N, CA, C and O atoms as a GROMACS GRO file, in nm:
protein
  480
    1MET      N    1   5.819  -6.056   1.937
    1MET     CA    2   5.685  -6.007   1.966
    1MET      C    3   5.673  -5.857   1.935
    1MET      O    4   5.568  -5.812   1.888
    2ILE      N    5   5.779  -5.782   1.960
    2ILE     CA    6   5.768  -5.638   1.936
    2ILE      C    7   5.744  -5.606   1.789
    2ILE      O    8   5.676  -5.509   1.757
    3GLU      N    9   5.799  -5.687   1.698
    3GLU     CA   10   5.778  -5.662   1.555
    3GLU      C   11   5.631  -5.680   1.518
    3GLU      O   12   5.578  -5.602   1.438
    4ALA      N   13   5.565  -5.780   1.575
    4ALA     CA   14   5.422  -5.802   1.548
    4ALA      C   15   5.340  -5.685   1.604
    4ALA      O   16   5.248  -5.638   1.538
    5VAL      N   17   5.375  -5.640   1.723
    5VAL     CA   18   5.304  -5.527   1.784
    5VAL      C   19   5.324  -5.401   1.700
    5VAL      O   20   5.228  -5.331   1.669
    6LEU      N   21   5.448  -5.373   1.662
    6LEU     CA   22   5.475  -5.255   1.579
    6LEU      C   23   5.400  -5.262   1.446
    6LEU      O   24   5.344  -5.162   1.400
    7GLY      N   25   5.399  -5.379   1.384
    7GLY     CA   26   5.328  -5.397   1.257
    7GLY      C   27   5.180  -5.366   1.272
    7GLY      O   28   5.122  -5.298   1.187
    8ALA      N   29   5.120  -5.415   1.378
    8ALA     CA   30   4.976  -5.390   1.401
    8ALA      C   31   4.951  -5.241   1.428
    8ALA      O   32   4.857  -5.184   1.373
    9LEU      N   33   5.034  -5.180   1.511
    9LEU     CA   34   5.013  -5.040   1.547
    9LEU      C   35   5.037  -4.946   1.429
    9LEU      O   36   4.973  -4.842   1.419
   10ARG      N   37   5.128  -4.983   1.341
   10ARG     CA   38   5.156  -4.898   1.224
   10ARG      C   39   5.047  -4.903   1.118
   10ARG      O   40   5.053  -4.831   1.019
   11GLU      N   41   4.948  -4.988   1.138
   11GLU     CA   42   4.833  -4.994   1.048
   11GLU      C   43   4.724  -4.895   1.088
   11GLU      O   44   4.628  -4.875   1.013
   12ILE      N   45   4.737  -4.834   1.204
   12ILE     CA   46   4.634  -4.741   1.252
   12ILE      C   47   4.634  -4.615   1.167
   12ILE      O   48   4.739  -4.554   1.144
   13ARG      N   49   4.515  -4.576   1.121
   13ARG     CA   50   4.497  -4.451   1.047
   13ARG      C   51   4.375  -4.381   1.106
   13ARG      O   52   4.262  -4.417   1.075
   14ILE      N   53   4.399  -4.285   1.190
   14ILE     CA   54   4.288  -4.212   1.249
   14ILE      C   55   4.313  -4.062   1.234
   14ILE      O   56   4.428  -4.017   1.236
   15PRO      N   57   4.205  -3.985   1.218
   15PRO     CA   58   4.221  -3.840   1.216
   15PRO      C   59   4.253  -3.793   1.357
   15PRO      O   60   4.253  -3.873   1.451
   16TYR      N   61   4.280  -3.667   1.372
   16TYR     CA   62   4.309  -3.613   1.504
   16TYR      C   63   4.198  -3.653   1.601
   16TYR      O   64   4.080  -3.647   1.566
   17VAL      N   65   4.236  -3.694   1.720
   17VAL     CA   66   4.139  -3.738   1.819
   17VAL      C   67   4.130  -3.638   1.932
   17VAL      O   68   4.226  -3.567   1.961
   18LEU      N   69   4.015  -3.634   1.994
   18LEU     CA   70   3.994  -3.542   2.105
   18LEU      C   71   4.038  -3.602   2.239
   18LEU      O   72   4.084  -3.529   2.327
   19PHE      N   73   4.024  -3.732   2.254
   19PHE     CA   74   4.049  -3.795   2.383
   19PHE      C   75   4.148  -3.910   2.371
   19PHE      O   76   4.152  -3.980   2.269
   20GLU      N   77   4.226  -3.929   2.476
   20GLU     CA   78   4.322  -4.040   2.478
   20GLU      C   79   4.251  -4.174   2.466
   20GLU      O   80   4.305  -4.268   2.407
   21MET      N   81   4.131  -4.183   2.521
   21MET     CA   82   4.056  -4.310   2.514
   21MET      C   83   4.023  -4.348   2.370
   21MET      O   84   4.003  -4.466   2.340
   22ASP      N   85   4.015  -4.249   2.280
   22ASP     CA   86   3.995  -4.280   2.138
   22ASP      C   87   4.115  -4.357   2.084
   22ASP      O   88   4.100  -4.452   2.007
   23ILE      N   89   4.234  -4.316   2.124
   23ILE     CA   90   4.355  -4.386   2.081
   23ILE      C   91   4.356  -4.526   2.142
   23ILE      O   92   4.393  -4.622   2.075
   24HIS      N   93   4.317  -4.537   2.269
   24HIS     CA   94   4.310  -4.669   2.333
   24HIS      C   95   4.223  -4.763   2.250
   24HIS      O   96   4.259  -4.878   2.228
   25TYR      N   97   4.108  -4.714   2.205
   25TYR     CA   98   4.017  -4.795   2.125
   25TYR      C   99   4.086  -4.845   1.998
   25TYR      O  100   4.078  -4.963   1.965
   26HIS      N  101   4.154  -4.756   1.926
   26HIS     CA  102   4.218  -4.794   1.800
   26HIS      C  103   4.337  -4.889   1.823
   26HIS      O  104   4.362  -4.978   1.742
   27VAL      N  105   4.409  -4.870   1.931
   27VAL     CA  106   4.518  -4.962   1.965
   27VAL      C  107   4.460  -5.100   1.994
   27VAL      O  108   4.511  -5.201   1.944
   28ARG      N  109   4.354  -5.105   2.073
   28ARG     CA  110   4.289  -5.233   2.105
   28ARG      C  111   4.243  -5.303   1.977
   28ARG      O  112   4.263  -5.423   1.961
   29GLU      N  113   4.181  -5.228   1.886
   29GLU     CA  114   4.134  -5.285   1.760
   29GLU      C  115   4.250  -5.335   1.674
   29GLU      O  116   4.240  -5.441   1.612
   30ALA      N  117   4.359  -5.260   1.669
   30ALA     CA  118   4.474  -5.300   1.588
   30ALA      C  119   4.538  -5.427   1.643
   30ALA      O  120   4.575  -5.516   1.567
   31LEU      N  121   4.552  -5.435   1.775
   31LEU     CA  122   4.610  -5.556   1.835
   31LEU      C  123   4.520  -5.676   1.812
   31LEU      O  124   4.568  -5.785   1.779
   32ALA      N  125   4.390  -5.657   1.828
   32ALA     CA  126   4.295  -5.767   1.805
   32ALA      C  127   4.299  -5.812   1.659
   32ALA      O  128   4.297  -5.931   1.631
   33ALA      N  129   4.304  -5.716   1.567
   33ALA     CA  130   4.310  -5.750   1.424
   33ALA      C  131   4.438  -5.826   1.390
   33ALA      O  132   4.440  -5.909   1.299
   34GLY      N  133   4.545  -5.797   1.463
   34GLY     CA  134   4.672  -5.866   1.442
   34GLY      C  135   4.682  -5.996   1.520
   34GLY      O  136   4.787  -6.061   1.522
   35ASP      N  137   4.570  -6.035   1.584
   35ASP     CA  138   4.564  -6.158   1.664
   35ASP      C  139   4.672  -6.160   1.772
   35ASP      O  140   4.737  -6.262   1.796
   36ILE      N  141   4.691  -6.044   1.836
   36ILE     CA  142   4.792  -6.030   1.942
   36ILE      C  143   4.719  -6.023   2.076
   36ILE      O  144   4.636  -5.935   2.098
   37ALA      N  145   4.751  -6.117   2.164
   37ALA     CA  146   4.690  -6.118   2.297
   37ALA      C  147   4.746  -6.001   2.378
   37ALA      O  148   4.865  -5.969   2.368
   38PHE      N  149   4.660  -5.937   2.456
   38PHE     CA  150   4.702  -5.821   2.533
   38PHE      C  151   4.618  -5.806   2.659
   38PHE      O  152   4.510  -5.864   2.672
   39THR      N  153   4.671  -5.727   2.751
   39THR     CA  154   4.598  -5.686   2.871
   39THR      C  155   4.591  -5.535   2.869
   39THR      O  156   4.692  -5.468   2.850
   40HIS      N  157   4.472  -5.482   2.889
   40HIS     CA  158   4.454  -5.336   2.896
   40HIS      C  159   4.470  -5.293   3.041
   40HIS      O  160   4.422  -5.361   3.132
   41GLU      N  161   4.537  -5.180   3.063
   41GLU     CA  162   4.563  -5.129   3.198
   41GLU      C  163   4.628  -5.237   3.285
   41GLU      O  164   4.579  -5.269   3.393
   42ALA      N  165   4.738  -5.290   3.235
   42ALA     CA  166   4.809  -5.399   3.303
   42ALA      C  167   4.884  -5.346   3.425
   42ALA      O  168   4.959  -5.249   3.416
   43LYS      N  169   4.862  -5.410   3.537
   43LYS     CA  170   4.928  -5.371   3.661
   43LYS      C  171   5.067  -5.435   3.666
   43LYS      O  172   5.081  -5.557   3.656
   44LEU      N  173   5.168  -5.350   3.681
   44LEU     CA  174   5.306  -5.398   3.687
   44LEU      C  175   5.355  -5.410   3.830
   44LEU      O  176   5.448  -5.486   3.859
   45GLY      N  177   5.295  -5.336   3.917
   45GLY     CA  178   5.333  -5.335   4.058
   45GLY      C  179   5.248  -5.233   4.130
   45GLY      O  180   5.158  -5.173   4.071
   46LYS      N  181   5.276  -5.213   4.256
   46LYS     CA  182   5.199  -5.118   4.336
   46LYS      C  183   5.211  -4.978   4.275
   46LYS      O  184   5.320  -4.923   4.263
   47GLY      N  185   5.097  -4.922   4.238
   47GLY     CA  186   5.093  -4.788   4.182
   47GLY      C  187   5.156  -4.776   4.044
   47GLY      O  188   5.188  -4.665   4.002
   48CYS      N  189   5.173  -4.886   3.974
   48CYS     CA  190   5.237  -4.883   3.843
   48CYS      C  191   5.152  -4.964   3.745
   48CYS      O  192   5.142  -5.086   3.754
   49ARG      N  193   5.091  -4.893   3.651
   49ARG     CA  194   5.000  -4.955   3.555
   49ARG      C  195   5.032  -4.901   3.416
   49ARG      O  196   5.044  -4.780   3.398
   50ILE      N  197   5.047  -4.991   3.319
   50ILE     CA  198   5.076  -4.949   3.181
   50ILE      C  199   4.950  -4.966   3.098
   50ILE      O  200   4.865  -5.050   3.128
   51ASP      N  201   4.936  -4.885   2.992
   51ASP     CA  202   4.813  -4.886   2.913
   51ASP      C  203   4.783  -5.024   2.854
   51ASP      O  204   4.671  -5.073   2.867
   52TYR      N  205   4.882  -5.085   2.789
   52TYR     CA  206   4.863  -5.220   2.733
   52TYR      C  207   4.989  -5.301   2.756
   52TYR      O  208   5.100  -5.248   2.759
   53LEU      N  209   4.971  -5.431   2.770
   53LEU     CA  210   5.082  -5.524   2.778
   53LEU      C  211   5.051  -5.640   2.685
   53LEU      O  212   4.952  -5.711   2.703
   54ALA      N  213   5.137  -5.660   2.586
   54ALA     CA  214   5.121  -5.768   2.488
   54ALA      C  215   5.245  -5.856   2.499
   54ALA      O  216   5.351  -5.823   2.446
   55GLY      N  217   5.231  -5.967   2.568
   55GLY     CA  218   5.350  -6.048   2.598
   55GLY      C  219   5.441  -5.965   2.685
   55GLY      O  220   5.400  -5.916   2.790
   56GLY      N  221   5.565  -5.949   2.643
   56GLY     CA  222   5.660  -5.866   2.717
   56GLY      C  223   5.672  -5.725   2.663
   56GLY      O  224   5.763  -5.651   2.700
   57VAL      N  225   5.579  -5.687   2.573
   57VAL     CA  226   5.584  -5.554   2.511
   57VAL      C  227   5.484  -5.462   2.581
   57VAL      O  228   5.363  -5.486   2.578
   58GLY      N  229   5.535  -5.357   2.643
   58GLY     CA  230   5.449  -5.257   2.703
   58GLY      C  231   5.413  -5.153   2.599
   58GLY      O  232   5.495  -5.117   2.515
   59ILE      N  233   5.290  -5.103   2.606
   59ILE     CA  234   5.244  -4.999   2.514
   59ILE      C  235   5.190  -4.885   2.598
   59ILE      O  236   5.095  -4.902   2.675
   60GLU      N  237   5.250  -4.768   2.582
   60GLU     CA  238   5.206  -4.649   2.655
   60GLU      C  239   5.152  -4.549   2.554
   60GLU      O  240   5.215  -4.521   2.452
   61ILE      N  241   5.034  -4.495   2.582
   61ILE     CA  242   4.964  -4.405   2.490
   61ILE      C  243   4.966  -4.263   2.545
   61ILE      O  244   4.942  -4.240   2.664
   62LYS      N  245   4.996  -4.168   2.457
   62LYS     CA  246   4.996  -4.027   2.492
   62LYS      C  247   4.919  -3.951   2.384
   62LYS      O  248   4.951  -3.964   2.266
   63LYS      N  249   4.820  -3.873   2.422
   63LYS     CA  250   4.739  -3.801   2.324
   63LYS      C  251   4.810  -3.677   2.271
   63LYS      O  252   4.831  -3.665   2.150
   64GLY      N  253   4.847  -3.588   2.357
   64GLY     CA  254   4.912  -3.465   2.315
   64GLY      C  255   5.062  -3.483   2.304
   64GLY      O  256   5.111  -3.596   2.298
   65LYS      N  257   5.133  -3.372   2.300
   65LYS     CA  258   5.280  -3.380   2.297
   65LYS      C  259   5.326  -3.401   2.441
   65LYS      O  260   5.312  -3.312   2.524
   66PRO      N  261   5.381  -3.518   2.470
   66PRO     CA  262   5.420  -3.548   2.607
   66PRO      C  263   5.539  -3.465   2.654
   66PRO      O  264   5.625  -3.427   2.574
   67ASN      N  265   5.542  -3.437   2.782
   67ASN     CA  266   5.658  -3.375   2.844
   67ASN      C  267   5.767  -3.482   2.845
   67ASN      O  268   5.752  -3.586   2.910
   68LYS      N  269   5.878  -3.458   2.774
   68LYS     CA  270   5.980  -3.561   2.756
   68LYS      C  271   6.041  -3.606   2.888
   68LYS      O  272   6.062  -3.726   2.907
   69LYS      N  273   6.068  -3.515   2.978
   69LYS     CA  274   6.129  -3.552   3.106
   69LYS      C  275   6.037  -3.644   3.187
   69LYS      O  276   6.081  -3.745   3.241
   70ARG      N  277   5.909  -3.609   3.194
   70ARG     CA  278   5.813  -3.693   3.266
   70ARG      C  279   5.793  -3.828   3.197
   70ARG      O  280   5.784  -3.931   3.263
   71LEU      N  281   5.786  -3.826   3.064
   71LEU     CA  282   5.770  -3.949   2.989
   71LEU      C  283   5.888  -4.042   3.011
   71LEU      O  284   5.869  -4.162   3.031
   72MET      N  285   6.009  -3.989   3.007
   72MET     CA  286   6.128  -4.072   3.026
   72MET      C  287   6.128  -4.136   3.165
   72MET      O  288   6.164  -4.253   3.179
   73LYS      N  289   6.090  -4.062   3.267
   73LYS     CA  290   6.082  -4.119   3.403
   73LYS      C  291   5.980  -4.232   3.407
   73LYS      O  292   6.002  -4.336   3.469
   74GLN      N  293   5.867  -4.211   3.340
   74GLN     CA  294   5.762  -4.312   3.335
   74GLN      C  295   5.812  -4.437   3.262
   74GLN      O  296   5.790  -4.549   3.310
   75LEU      N  297   5.878  -4.420   3.148
   75LEU     CA  298   5.928  -4.534   3.071
   75LEU      C  299   6.037  -4.608   3.148
   75LEU      O  300   6.042  -4.731   3.146
   76GLU      N  301   6.124  -4.535   3.215
   76GLU     CA  302   6.229  -4.599   3.297
   76GLU      C  303   6.166  -4.682   3.408
   76GLU      O  304   6.213  -4.792   3.437
   77ARG      N  305   6.060  -4.630   3.469
   77ARG     CA  306   5.990  -4.704   3.576
   77ARG      C  307   5.929  -4.833   3.519
   77ARG      O  308   5.942  -4.939   3.579
   78TYR      N  309   5.862  -4.823   3.404
   78TYR     CA  310   5.801  -4.941   3.343
   78TYR      C  311   5.906  -5.044   3.304
   78TYR      O  312   5.890  -5.164   3.329
   79LEU      N  313   6.014  -4.998   3.242
   79LEU     CA  314   6.116  -5.089   3.192
   79LEU      C  315   6.204  -5.148   3.303
   79LEU      O  316   6.286  -5.236   3.276
   80ALA      N  317   6.188  -5.101   3.424
   80ALA     CA  318   6.258  -5.160   3.537
   80ALA      C  319   6.193  -5.292   3.579
   80ALA      O  320   6.252  -5.370   3.654
   81HIS      N  321   6.071  -5.317   3.532
   81HIS     CA  322   5.998  -5.440   3.567
   81HIS      C  323   6.047  -5.556   3.480
   81HIS      O  324   6.069  -5.541   3.360
   82ASP      N  325   6.062  -5.671   3.543
   82ASP     CA  326   6.110  -5.790   3.472
   82ASP      C  327   6.016  -5.835   3.361
   82ASP      O  328   6.061  -5.889   3.260
   83GLY      N  329   5.886  -5.813   3.378
   83GLY     CA  330   5.788  -5.859   3.279
   83GLY      C  331   5.785  -5.775   3.153
   83GLY      O  332   5.720  -5.813   3.056
   84ILE      N  333   5.854  -5.662   3.153
   84ILE     CA  334   5.857  -5.575   3.034
   84ILE      C  335   5.992  -5.592   2.965
   84ILE      O  336   6.096  -5.558   3.021
   85GLU      N  337   5.989  -5.644   2.843
   85GLU     CA  338   6.111  -5.665   2.765
   85GLU      C  339   6.140  -5.549   2.671
   85GLU      O  340   6.256  -5.523   2.636
   86SER      N  341   6.034  -5.478   2.631
   86SER     CA  342   6.048  -5.363   2.541
   86SER      C  343   5.923  -5.278   2.557
   86SER      O  344   5.825  -5.318   2.619
   87ILE      N  345   5.930  -5.157   2.499
   87ILE     CA  346   5.816  -5.067   2.513
   87ILE      C  347   5.792  -4.991   2.383
   87ILE      O  348   5.886  -4.961   2.309
   88VAL      N  349   5.665  -4.962   2.357
   88VAL     CA  350   5.626  -4.881   2.242
   88VAL      C  351   5.541  -4.765   2.294
   88VAL      O  352   5.442  -4.787   2.364
   89VAL      N  353   5.580  -4.644   2.259
   89VAL     CA  354   5.501  -4.526   2.292
   89VAL      C  355   5.418  -4.493   2.168
   89VAL      O  356   5.473  -4.474   2.060
   90VAL      N  357   5.288  -4.485   2.185
   90VAL     CA  358   5.197  -4.446   2.077
   90VAL      C  359   5.151  -4.305   2.110
   90VAL      O  360   5.089  -4.281   2.214
   91SER      N  361   5.181  -4.211   2.021
   91SER     CA  362   5.145  -4.072   2.048
   91SER      C  363   5.107  -4.002   1.918
   91SER      O  364   5.135  -4.050   1.809
   92TRP      N  365   5.043  -3.887   1.934
   92TRP     CA  366   5.007  -3.808   1.816
   92TRP      C  367   5.128  -3.731   1.764
   92TRP      O  368   5.144  -3.714   1.644
   93PHE      N  369   5.214  -3.684   1.858
   93PHE     CA  370   5.331  -3.606   1.823
   93PHE      C  371   5.458  -3.683   1.854
   93PHE      O  372   5.461  -3.765   1.945
   94ASN      N  373   5.562  -3.656   1.778
   94ASN     CA  374   5.692  -3.719   1.799
   94ASN      C  375   5.760  -3.656   1.920
   94ASN      O  376   5.763  -3.533   1.932
   95VAL      N  377   5.814  -3.739   2.010
   95VAL     CA  378   5.882  -3.688   2.127
   95VAL      C  379   6.028  -3.733   2.132
   95VAL      O  380   6.102  -3.694   2.222
   96ARG      N  381   6.070  -3.814   2.036
   96ARG     CA  382   6.209  -3.859   2.020
   96ARG      C  383   6.264  -3.927   2.145
   96ARG      O  384   6.344  -3.869   2.219
   97ILE      N  385   6.221  -4.047   2.166
   97ILE     CA  386   6.275  -4.126   2.276
   97ILE      C  387   6.397  -4.203   2.227
   97ILE      O  388   6.408  -4.231   2.108
   98PRO      N  389   6.489  -4.237   2.316
   98PRO     CA  390   6.606  -4.314   2.274
   98PRO      C  391   6.566  -4.457   2.233
   98PRO      O  392   6.463  -4.506   2.278
   99PRO      N  393   6.646  -4.522   2.150
   99PRO     CA  394   6.611  -4.657   2.104
   99PRO      C  395   6.627  -4.764   2.213
   99PRO      O  396   6.582  -4.877   2.196
  100GLU      N  397   6.689  -4.727   2.323
  100GLU     CA  398   6.708  -4.821   2.433
  100GLU      C  399   6.698  -4.745   2.565
  100GLU      O  400   6.756  -4.638   2.582
  101ILE      N  401   6.622  -4.803   2.659
  101ILE     CA  402   6.606  -4.746   2.792
  101ILE      C  403   6.623  -4.860   2.892
  101ILE      O  404   6.561  -4.965   2.877
  102ASN      N  405   6.707  -4.840   2.991
  102ASN     CA  406   6.734  -4.946   3.090
  102ASN      C  407   6.780  -5.075   3.022
  102ASN      O  408   6.753  -5.184   3.072
  103GLY      N  409   6.849  -5.062   2.910
  103GLY     CA  410   6.899  -5.180   2.839
  103GLY      C  411   6.793  -5.255   2.762
  103GLY      O  412   6.817  -5.366   2.714
  104LYS      N  413   6.673  -5.195   2.747
  104LYS     CA  414   6.563  -5.260   2.677
  104LYS      C  415   6.519  -5.173   2.560
  104LYS      O  416   6.529  -5.050   2.564
  105ARG      N  417   6.471  -5.237   2.456
  105ARG     CA  418   6.430  -5.168   2.333
  105ARG      C  419   6.311  -5.076   2.357
  105ARG      O  420   6.215  -5.112   2.425
  106ALA      N  421   6.319  -4.956   2.299
  106ALA     CA  422   6.211  -4.858   2.307
  106ALA      C  423   6.180  -4.807   2.166
  106ALA      O  424   6.271  -4.770   2.091
  107GLU      N  425   6.054  -4.806   2.130
  107GLU     CA  426   6.009  -4.762   1.998
  107GLU      C  427   5.896  -4.662   2.015
  107GLU      O  428   5.834  -4.652   2.121
  108GLN      N  429   5.870  -4.588   1.908
  108GLN     CA  430   5.760  -4.494   1.909
  108GLN      C  431   5.681  -4.507   1.779
  108GLN      O  432   5.739  -4.520   1.671
  109VAL      N  433   5.549  -4.504   1.792
  109VAL     CA  434   5.460  -4.498   1.676
  109VAL      C  435   5.391  -4.364   1.684
  109VAL      O  436   5.316  -4.337   1.778
  110VAL      N  437   5.418  -4.278   1.585
  110VAL     CA  438   5.363  -4.143   1.583
  110VAL      C  439   5.244  -4.142   1.488
  110VAL      O  440   5.260  -4.151   1.366
  111LEU      N  441   5.126  -4.132   1.544
  111LEU     CA  442   5.003  -4.145   1.465
  111LEU      C  443   4.991  -4.040   1.355
  111LEU      O  444   4.940  -4.071   1.247
  112SER      N  445   5.036  -3.919   1.379
  112SER     CA  446   5.024  -3.814   1.278
  112SER      C  447   5.116  -3.838   1.159
  112SER      O  448   5.102  -3.773   1.055
  113GLN      N  449   5.212  -3.930   1.172
  113GLN     CA  450   5.306  -3.958   1.064
  113GLN      C  451   5.270  -4.085   0.986
  113GLN      O  452   5.343  -4.122   0.894
  114LEU      N  453   5.160  -4.149   1.021
  114LEU     CA  454   5.122  -4.274   0.952
  114LEU      C  455   5.039  -4.249   0.828
  114LEU      O  456   4.995  -4.345   0.764
  115TRP      N  457   5.017  -4.125   0.794
  115TRP     CA  458   4.932  -4.091   0.680
  115TRP      C  459   5.015  -4.068   0.554
  115TRP      O  460   5.004  -3.962   0.492
  116GLY      N  461   5.097  -4.164   0.516
  116GLY     CA  462   5.179  -4.150   0.395
  116GLY      C  463   5.093  -4.140   0.271
  116GLY      O  464   4.972  -4.162   0.275
  117VAL      N  465   5.155  -4.105   0.162
  117VAL     CA  466   5.086  -4.093   0.033
  117VAL      C  467   5.039  -4.231  -0.010
  117VAL      O  468   5.116  -4.327  -0.008
  118SER      N  469   4.916  -4.241  -0.048
  118SER     CA  470   4.859  -4.366  -0.093
  118SER      C  471   4.865  -4.372  -0.246
  118SER      O  472   4.808  -4.286  -0.313
  119LEU      N  473   4.931  -4.472  -0.300
  119LEU     CA  474   4.942  -4.489  -0.445
  119LEU      C  475   4.855  -4.605  -0.489
  119LEU      O  476   4.847  -4.706  -0.421
  120PRO      N  477   4.789  -4.590  -0.605
  120PRO     CA  478   4.702  -4.698  -0.654
  120PRO      C  479   4.781  -4.821  -0.694
  120PRO      O  480   4.724  -4.920  -0.737
   0.00000   0.00000   0.00000
């Protein structure tokens, strides 16, 4: 499932956005275009809500450059839940998360890096 989610998210091409909700919109559109079922603002437990949940793949969105220490604590908390098998952080800036957290796969989609050279 994570490969399908990553494939859909890597199709996003947006200019710099002002608000995190703009990224939420584009993530929702990319998942829908990829025919991937998801829940927005999925509740994982008391006081714990992730931006999107697609099957067992959690998707966390960050607009600016996230504070790595706070982000890691947040990802560790999410990945401690049984319903989360892997996680994808969608952000404008690269924050370099490890490929595995709590024994579960962690990936990042950096929106500012998806604008590769387009060849005819």
